[in-house]
C-alpha positions as CSV (number, residue, x, y, z in Angstrom):
1,M,166.4,84.2,148.5
2,S,163.1,83.9,146.7
3,T,160.2,86.2,147.7
4,E,157.6,83.5,146.9
5,A,155.2,82.8,149.7
6,T,155.6,79.6,151.8
7,P,152.6,77.2,152.1
8,T,151.6,78.7,155.4
9,E,151.3,82.3,154.0
10,T,148.0,83.7,152.8
11,T,147.8,86.1,149.8
12,P,145.0,88.2,148.4
13,A,143.1,87.0,145.4
14,G,144.5,89.9,143.4
15,P,146.7,92.9,144.1
16,T,143.7,95.2,144.0
17,G,141.5,92.8,146.0
18,G,139.8,91.4,142.9
19,T,139.1,87.7,142.4
20,V,141.3,85.9,139.9
21,T,140.0,82.5,138.9
22,S,140.8,80.5,135.8
23,A,142.0,77.1,134.8
24,R,145.3,77.1,133.0
25,G,144.9,78.2,129.4
26,D,141.2,79.2,129.6
27,R,141.7,82.8,128.7
28,A,143.6,82.1,125.5
29,E,140.9,79.7,124.4
30,R,138.2,82.3,125.1
31,A,140.0,84.8,123.0
32,G,140.3,82.3,120.1
33,L,144.1,82.0,120.3
34,P,145.5,78.5,120.1
35,F,148.5,79.4,122.2
36,A,148.9,81.0,125.6
37,L,150.0,84.7,126.0
38,G,152.5,85.2,128.8
39,Y,154.8,87.8,130.2
40,G,158.4,87.4,131.5
41,T,159.1,87.9,135.2
42,N,162.4,89.6,134.2
43,G,160.1,92.5,133.3
44,F,158.9,92.7,136.9
45,A,162.2,92.8,138.7
46,D,160.8,95.5,141.1
47,H,157.8,93.4,142.2
48,P,157.8,90.4,144.5
49,L,157.0,87.3,142.5
50,P,153.6,86.7,144.2
51,V,152.5,90.3,143.4
52,A,153.8,90.0,139.8
53,L,151.9,86.8,139.2
54,E,148.7,88.3,140.6
55,L,149.0,91.4,138.4
56,L,149.6,89.3,135.3
57,A,146.6,87.1,135.9
58,E,144.4,90.0,136.7
59,Q,145.4,91.7,133.5
60,G,144.4,88.7,131.5
61,Y,147.6,86.8,130.8
62,D,147.5,83.0,130.4
63,A,151.1,82.2,131.3
64,V,154.4,83.4,132.8
65,A,158.0,83.0,131.7
66,L,159.8,82.5,135.0
67,T,163.4,83.6,135.0
68,L,165.3,81.9,137.7
69,G,167.5,83.8,140.1
70,H,167.4,87.3,141.7
71,P,164.9,88.7,142.6
72,H,162.2,86.0,142.3
73,L,163.2,82.4,142.6
74,D,166.7,81.4,143.8
75,P,167.5,78.0,142.5
76,F,170.1,77.5,145.2
77,A,167.9,78.7,148.1
78,D,167.4,76.7,151.3
79,G,163.8,75.4,151.5
80,L,163.5,75.4,147.7
81,E,161.2,72.4,147.6
82,E,158.7,74.1,149.9
83,Q,158.8,77.3,147.9
84,L,158.1,75.3,144.7
85,R,155.1,73.6,146.1
86,A,153.7,77.0,147.1
87,L,154.5,78.4,143.7
88,R,152.9,75.6,141.8
89,A,149.7,76.0,143.9
90,R,149.7,79.7,143.2
91,L,150.1,79.1,139.4
92,D,147.3,76.6,139.4
93,R,145.0,78.9,141.3
94,L,145.7,81.8,139.0
95,G,145.4,79.7,135.9
96,L,148.9,80.5,134.7
97,R,150.9,78.1,132.5
98,V,154.7,78.4,133.0
99,V,158.0,78.1,131.2
100,V,161.3,78.3,132.9
101,E,163.9,80.8,131.6
102,T,167.6,80.6,132.5
103,G,168.9,83.9,131.2
104,T,169.7,85.5,134.6
105,R,172.7,87.8,134.1
106,F,174.8,87.4,137.2
107,L,173.5,84.3,139.0
108,L,176.6,82.2,138.5
109,D,179.3,84.8,138.4
110,P,178.7,88.2,140.2
111,R,181.3,89.9,137.9
112,R,180.6,88.5,134.4
113,K,177.2,88.6,132.8
114,H,175.9,85.1,131.8
115,R,179.2,83.4,132.7
116,P,180.1,80.7,132.6
117,T,178.2,79.4,129.5
118,L,178.2,76.1,127.8
119,V,180.9,77.2,125.4
120,D,183.3,78.5,128.1
121,E,186.4,76.4,129.0
122,H,185.0,75.6,132.4
123,A,181.2,75.2,132.5
124,E,180.5,72.9,135.5
125,A,178.4,75.7,137.2
126,R,176.3,76.2,134.0
127,V,175.6,72.5,133.6
128,D,174.6,72.2,137.3
129,F,172.4,75.2,137.0
130,L,170.6,73.7,133.9
131,R,170.1,70.5,135.8
132,R,168.6,72.4,138.7
133,A,166.4,74.3,136.2
134,V,165.1,70.9,134.9
135,D,164.3,69.8,138.4
136,I,162.4,73.1,139.1
137,A,160.5,72.7,135.8
138,H,159.5,69.2,136.8
139,A,158.2,70.5,140.2
140,L,156.2,73.3,138.6
141,D,154.9,71.2,135.7
142,A,156.5,73.7,133.4
143,E,156.2,73.3,129.7
144,C,159.9,73.7,129.0
145,V,163.3,75.0,130.2
146,S,164.7,77.6,127.8
147,F,168.5,78.1,127.6
148,F,171.2,79.6,125.3
149,S,174.5,78.4,124.1
150,G,176.6,81.4,125.1
151,V,179.1,83.9,123.5
152,L,182.4,82.4,122.5
153,P,185.3,83.5,124.7
154,D,187.8,85.8,123.0
155,G,190.4,83.8,121.1
156,D,188.3,80.6,121.0
157,S,187.3,79.1,117.6
158,A,183.8,78.2,116.6
159,E,185.0,74.6,116.3
160,T,186.1,74.6,119.9
161,G,182.7,76.1,121.0
162,W,180.8,73.4,119.1
163,E,182.9,70.7,120.6
164,R,182.3,72.0,124.1
165,L,178.6,72.4,123.5
166,T,178.0,69.0,122.0
167,R,180.1,67.3,124.7
168,R,178.2,69.0,127.6
169,L,174.6,69.1,126.5
170,P,174.0,65.3,126.4
171,E,174.2,65.2,130.2
172,V,171.5,67.9,130.5
173,V,169.3,66.3,127.9
174,A,169.5,62.9,129.6
175,H,168.5,64.5,132.9
176,A,165.6,66.3,131.2
177,D,164.5,63.0,129.6
178,A,164.6,61.2,132.9
179,R,162.5,64.0,134.5
180,G,160.0,64.3,131.6
181,V,161.0,67.9,130.9
182,V,161.5,69.5,127.5
183,L,164.6,71.6,126.8
184,A,164.4,74.5,124.3
185,V,167.6,76.0,123.0
186,E,167.2,79.7,122.1
187,P,169.2,81.2,119.2
188,E,170.7,84.5,120.4
189,P,172.4,87.2,118.3
190,G,176.1,87.1,118.9
191,M,176.1,83.7,120.4
192,L,177.4,80.4,119.0
193,V,173.9,79.2,118.3
194,E,172.6,82.4,116.7
195,T,169.9,81.2,114.3
196,V,167.3,78.6,114.0
197,A,169.6,76.8,111.5
198,D,172.3,76.7,114.1
199,A,169.8,75.2,116.6
200,L,168.8,72.5,114.2
201,R,172.4,71.8,113.5
202,L,173.0,71.3,117.3
203,R,170.0,69.1,117.6
204,A,171.2,66.9,114.6
205,A,174.7,66.7,116.1
206,L,173.1,65.2,119.3
207,G,171.0,62.7,117.4
208,D,167.8,64.7,117.3
209,P,166.7,64.0,120.9
210,D,162.9,64.3,121.3
211,R,163.3,66.4,124.5
212,L,165.5,69.0,122.8
213,R,163.5,71.5,120.9
214,L,163.6,75.3,120.1
215,T,162.8,78.7,121.6
216,V,162.3,81.5,119.0
217,D,162.4,85.1,120.0
218,I,160.6,87.0,117.2
219,G,162.7,90.1,117.9
220,H,165.9,88.3,117.3
221,C,164.6,87.2,113.9
222,V,164.8,90.7,112.4
223,V,168.4,90.9,113.5
224,V,169.9,87.6,112.4
225,E,167.4,85.3,110.6
226,P,167.7,85.2,106.8
227,G,164.0,84.4,106.5
228,G,162.8,87.0,109.1
229,V,160.2,86.2,111.7
230,R,158.0,84.0,109.5
231,G,160.8,82.1,108.0
232,A,162.4,81.3,111.3
233,L,159.1,80.1,112.8
234,L,158.3,78.0,109.8
235,Q,161.9,76.6,109.9
236,A,161.4,75.6,113.6
237,G,158.1,74.1,112.8
238,D,156.9,71.2,115.0
239,L,160.1,71.6,117.1
240,L,158.9,75.0,118.4
241,A,158.5,74.6,122.2
242,N,158.7,78.2,123.4
243,V,158.2,81.7,121.9
244,Q,159.3,85.1,123.1
245,L,157.6,88.2,121.9
246,D,159.1,91.7,121.6
247,D,159.9,94.3,119.0
248,M,163.4,95.0,117.7
249,R,165.2,97.0,115.1
250,P,167.7,95.6,112.5
251,H,171.4,95.7,113.6
252,A,170.7,96.1,117.3
253,H,169.9,93.3,119.8
254,E,167.7,95.4,122.0
255,H,164.3,94.2,123.3
256,L,161.7,96.9,122.6
257,P,158.0,97.4,123.4
258,F,155.7,96.6,120.5
259,G,155.6,99.4,117.9
260,E,159.1,100.6,118.5
261,G,160.8,98.2,116.0
262,I,160.0,96.6,112.7
263,V,158.5,93.2,113.8
264,D,155.3,92.4,111.9
265,L,153.4,91.3,115.0
266,P,150.1,90.3,113.2
267,L,152.1,88.1,110.8
268,A,154.1,86.5,113.7
269,L,150.9,85.6,115.6
270,A,149.3,84.4,112.4
271,T,152.3,82.2,111.6
272,L,152.1,80.6,115.1
273,A,148.4,79.9,114.4
274,E,149.3,78.4,111.0
275,L,151.8,76.1,112.7
276,D,149.0,75.2,115.2
277,Y,151.4,76.2,118.0
278,R,149.9,75.4,121.4
279,G,152.6,76.5,123.7
280,V,153.5,79.7,125.5
281,A,154.3,82.9,123.7
282,A,155.6,85.4,126.4
283,V,156.5,89.0,126.2
284,E,160.2,89.4,126.8
285,L,161.2,92.9,128.0
286,P,164.0,92.4,130.6
287,R,165.0,96.1,130.7
288,H,161.6,97.6,131.4
289,S,160.8,96.7,135.0
290,F,160.5,100.5,135.7
291,D,157.1,100.3,134.0
292,G,156.3,96.7,134.4
293,P,152.5,96.8,135.1
294,G,151.8,99.5,132.6
295,L,153.9,97.9,129.9
296,A,152.4,94.5,130.5
297,E,148.9,96.0,130.1
298,R,149.8,97.9,126.9
299,S,151.6,94.8,125.5
300,L,148.5,92.6,126.0
301,D,146.4,95.3,124.2
302,A,148.9,95.3,121.4
303,L,148.8,91.5,121.1
304,R,145.0,91.4,121.1
305,T,145.0,94.1,118.4
306,A,147.6,92.2,116.4
307,W,145.6,89.0,116.6
308,A,142.5,90.8,115.3
309,D,144.6,92.5,112.5
310,G,146.1,89.1,111.6
311,A,142.7,87.7,110.5
312,P,143.6,88.0,106.8
313,Q,146.8,86.1,107.3
314,R,145.0,83.4,109.2
315,R,142.5,83.1,106.4
316,S,145.4,82.8,104.0
317,A,147.0,80.1,106.2
318,T,143.7,78.2,106.1
319,W,143.7,78.4,102.4
320,V,147.3,77.2,102.2
321,R,146.6,74.3,104.5
322,E,143.5,73.2,102.6
323,G,145.2,73.8,99.3
324,A,148.2,71.6,100.2
325,A,145.8,68.9,101.4
326,A,143.9,69.0,98.1
327,V,147.2,68.8,96.1
328,A,148.4,65.9,98.3
329,A,145.2,64.0,97.5
330,D,145.3,64.9,93.8
331,P,148.5,66.4,92.4
332,G,146.6,67.4,89.3
333,A,144.6,69.9,91.4
334,L,147.6,72.3,91.9
335,A,146.9,74.5,88.9
336,R,143.2,74.9,89.9
337,V,144.2,75.7,93.5
338,F,146.9,78.1,92.5
339,A,144.6,80.0,90.2
340,V,141.9,80.8,92.8
341,A,144.2,82.2,95.5
342,G,143.0,85.8,95.0
343,R,139.4,84.8,95.3
344,H,139.9,83.2,98.7
345,V,142.5,85.5,100.4
346,G,142.0,88.8,98.4
347,R,144.5,90.9,96.4
348,A,145.2,93.7,98.8
349,P,148.8,95.0,99.1
350,L,150.7,93.7,102.1
351,H,152.0,97.1,103.0
352,P,149.5,99.6,101.7
353,D,151.0,102.6,103.6
354,V,154.3,102.4,101.7
355,D,153.3,100.2,98.7
356,P,149.7,101.0,97.8
357,A,149.8,99.0,94.5
358,G,151.6,95.9,96.0
359,I,154.4,96.2,93.6
360,L,157.3,96.4,95.9
361,F,156.4,93.9,98.6
362,G,153.5,92.0,97.0
363,T,149.9,91.3,97.6
364,A,147.9,89.0,99.8
365,D,147.5,86.4,97.0
366,D,151.2,86.7,96.2
367,R,152.0,85.7,99.8
368,A,149.4,82.9,99.9
369,R,150.8,81.4,96.7
370,A,154.3,81.7,98.0
371,D,153.3,80.0,101.3
372,L,151.7,77.2,99.4
373,I,154.9,76.7,97.4
374,V,156.9,76.5,100.6
375,R,154.5,73.9,102.1
376,L,154.8,71.9,98.9
377,G,158.6,72.3,99.0
378,R,158.6,70.4,102.3
379,T,156.8,67.4,100.9
380,L,157.6,67.1,97.2
381,E,160.9,66.0,95.6
382,P,162.8,69.0,94.2
383,G,162.5,67.7,90.7
384,D,158.8,67.2,90.9
385,L,158.4,70.7,92.5
386,A,160.5,72.2,89.7
387,S,158.3,70.7,87.0
388,A,155.1,71.8,88.8
389,L,156.4,75.4,89.2
390,Q,157.6,75.6,85.6
391,E,154.1,74.5,84.5
392,L,152.4,77.1,86.7
393,Y,154.6,79.9,85.5
394,T,154.4,78.9,81.8
395,R,150.6,78.6,81.8
396,G,149.8,81.2,84.5
397,D,148.6,84.8,84.2
398,S,150.7,87.6,85.7
399,A,149.4,87.1,89.2
400,E,150.3,83.4,89.1
401,R,153.7,84.1,87.7
402,R,154.3,86.6,90.5
403,G,153.2,83.8,92.9
404,V,155.9,81.5,91.5
405,L,158.6,84.1,91.7
406,R,157.6,85.0,95.3
407,G,157.5,81.4,96.1
408,L,161.0,80.8,94.9
409,G,162.1,83.7,97.2
410,A,160.3,82.1,100.1
411,L,162.0,78.7,99.4
412,A,165.3,80.5,99.4
413,E,164.5,82.3,102.7
414,V,163.6,79.1,104.6
415,G,166.6,77.2,103.2
416,L,164.8,74.7,100.9
417,L,167.1,75.5,97.9
418,G,170.4,74.6,99.5
419,E,173.4,76.9,99.6
420,P,173.4,80.0,97.5
421,A,175.4,79.8,94.3
422,I,176.4,83.4,93.4
423,D,179.1,83.5,90.8
424,T,179.7,85.1,87.4
425,S,178.6,82.2,85.2
426,P,175.9,83.0,82.6
427,L,172.3,83.1,83.7
428,G,170.6,79.7,83.7
429,T,173.7,77.7,82.9
430,R,175.3,77.2,86.3
431,A,177.0,73.9,86.4
432,G,175.7,71.5,89.1
433,A,172.7,73.6,90.0
434,S,169.7,71.6,91.2
435,D,166.6,71.2,89.0
436,L,164.7,73.6,91.2
437,V,167.4,76.3,91.1
438,S,167.9,75.9,87.4
439,M,164.1,76.3,86.8
440,G,164.1,79.3,89.1
441,L,166.9,80.9,87.2
442,A,165.0,80.3,83.9
443,V,161.7,81.9,85.1
444,T,163.6,84.7,86.7
445,A,165.3,85.5,83.4
446,D,162.0,85.5,81.7
447,A,160.4,87.8,84.2
448,L,163.3,90.2,84.0
449,R,162.7,90.5,80.2
450,A,159.1,91.6,80.9
451,N,157.9,95.2,81.0
452,E,155.4,94.6,83.8
453,T,156.7,96.3,87.0
454,S,155.1,93.9,89.5
455,L,156.7,90.9,87.7
456,V,160.2,92.5,87.6
457,A,159.9,93.5,91.2
458,A,159.0,90.0,92.2
459,A,162.0,88.6,90.3
460,V,164.5,90.5,92.4
461,G,163.6,89.0,95.7
462,P,165.5,86.6,97.9
463,F,165.9,83.9,95.2
464,A,167.7,86.4,93.0
465,A,169.8,87.6,95.9
466,A,171.0,84.1,96.6
467,H,171.3,82.6,93.1
468,L,171.4,85.2,90.3
469,D,174.8,85.9,88.9
470,Q,176.3,89.3,89.6
471,H,176.1,90.6,86.0
472,A,172.4,89.7,85.5
473,W,171.6,91.0,89.0
474,R,173.2,94.4,88.3
475,H,171.1,94.8,85.1
476,A,168.0,93.7,87.0
477,V,168.6,96.5,89.6
478,L,169.1,99.1,86.9
479,K,166.0,98.0,85.1
480,L,163.9,98.7,88.2
481,V,165.4,102.2,88.3
482,F,164.6,102.7,84.6
483,M,161.0,101.5,85.2
484,G,160.6,103.8,88.2
485,V,160.2,101.0,90.7
486,G,161.7,101.6,94.2
487,L,164.8,99.7,95.1
488,E,163.0,98.6,98.3
489,A,161.9,95.6,96.2
490,V,165.5,94.4,95.9
491,A,166.6,91.7,98.4
492,G,170.2,91.9,99.5
493,L,170.9,95.3,97.8
494,R,173.2,96.5,100.6
495,D,175.5,93.5,100.4
496,R,175.4,92.8,96.6
497,A,175.8,96.4,95.4
498,D,179.4,96.9,94.2
499,A,181.7,99.4,92.5
500,E,180.6,98.1,89.0
501,L,177.0,98.7,89.8
502,A,177.9,102.2,91.0
503,R,179.7,102.8,87.7
504,M,176.7,101.6,85.7
505,A,174.4,103.8,87.7
506,E,176.7,106.9,87.1
507,D,176.6,106.2,83.3
508,F,172.8,106.0,83.4
509,A,172.6,109.2,85.4
510,A,174.9,111.0,83.0
511,E,172.7,109.9,80.1
512,R,169.6,111.2,81.8
513,R,171.3,114.5,82.5
514,A,172.6,114.9,79.0
515,A,169.0,114.3,77.7
516,G,167.7,116.9,80.1
517,R,165.7,114.3,82.0
518,T,165.3,113.9,85.8
519,V,167.7,111.5,87.6
520,P,165.7,109.1,89.8
521,A,166.4,109.5,93.5
522,D,167.1,105.8,93.9
523,L,170.3,106.2,91.8
524,D,171.9,107.8,94.9
525,L,171.7,104.5,96.7
526,L,173.7,102.9,93.9
527,L,176.2,105.7,93.4
528,R,177.2,105.4,97.0
529,A,177.8,101.6,96.7
530,D,181.3,100.4,97.6
531,A,183.0,97.4,96.2
532,R,181.9,94.4,98.2
533,P,181.9,90.6,97.7
534,A,178.6,89.1,96.7
535,T,177.0,87.4,99.7
536,R,173.7,85.9,100.5
537,T,171.5,88.3,102.5
538,P,168.0,88.4,103.9
539,S,165.4,90.6,102.3
540,S,165.7,94.3,102.7
541,E,162.7,94.3,105.0
542,E,164.1,91.9,107.5
543,G,167.6,92.9,108.5
544,P,171.3,91.8,108.2
545,A,172.5,88.5,107.1
546,C,173.0,85.6,109.5
547,G,176.5,85.7,111.0
548,S,176.7,89.5,111.1
549,S,178.4,91.0,114.2
550,I,175.7,91.9,116.6
551,P,176.4,92.6,120.3
552,T,174.3,90.6,122.6
553,S,172.3,92.6,125.2
554,T,169.9,90.2,126.7
């Protein structure tokens, strides 16, 4: 049974006696954020819901992500309508926007976490629950209902899972449409819908219904998204209806407080601002109720600091937006816009603590140029973009050439170059390659012949990981070692390194030893390489490839 107050109960203005007054969303606007910062009630499982809401409002949050079920709001409780009226009144008084979350672990089956799901053989209880969640969202004027697909039962094929999912969801979507409620499917590591690309596939299979949009958890992105946090958010684009905020480490689906994983929080918030996202972005820490109030306060401090630290990225996003508009109005302006990126966004290294010269991971103007290319990639025909990028590379200085190479990597990360085409055909002659990929292979080959470290490092990013043939890729990796550039620059090193690369590295090391010269430490990474098939992977900064086996722990 819910612990929410009934309409006849009175509650203090705040848990410490303070007065909490605000219209919904006012706090975010005062802080300059275009979106509302929220916190998930699943991180306050030891507090009654009224007290949790008062605390969050008092701390300065704009929104709440309300997880249905024990211990806060039982969707099957007697007197639910009365509870919902009281809850909506409380949210209005506290100025809290709300999204409805449906990730309760044992609500439907006391013995099996999250079961049944939409991909189980029998899912009537899940469909009924989602319909109830839609009704609750309607009563609360919630911004969306977030839900997941589910983990495939042992022995069931992906085809079976997709058939079940696409057969059952239309009923829920139709109910949401009738109630004027947005549904937001959340990709989850280890589930059938695991990535943003999977969610978009699901939406397309259902006919792209307007009421079916996306939830993105930025922590999940470092585990399964090929394009990382930024790539996933950009891929979701205008379909983004809900955002969950947490930290996470690669290879482990474990929600962590900010600072304990590898999520670039300033970049994530800046990307949301770039998208002009106006919804709720709520902290998601379902296993940290033991320190709910303290962690909520520290999380908000971290978010405010990240927003301030993200000012350079937001300036870059403004330049990209204005530059794209200028090119749309006059395609001939592209060369001029591209050339002045450094003047507008600066040339600082993106990760000065580990890459003070900006060689490994690039510079602010590298990223701005890459982002501009991605934006153009969403509007221009591939052939036109290929011609434009070829011209920029051919006529550009070193910084502009790096921008083209980084832009090709960004296009690969967000899926605008189609499927990867790794094989053993000669560089630049792959049969059937698109104009854009062919152009990319040509400029990559040119960059790899150069002796400028930053240019070579930019050439071994995600584009090379997805499209450069194995022979050329191996030689590119060894060239970095020869030049003294760290192998952190290489996207997909773990998955593309093979026994032949290890043999080449051993020969190189033997030559160095015979000449009495030092053997670079990075050669150890290559000497330990096992024979593996070449596969597409995300960048070395972002985590494992989509489809890796990650246990789900939500």
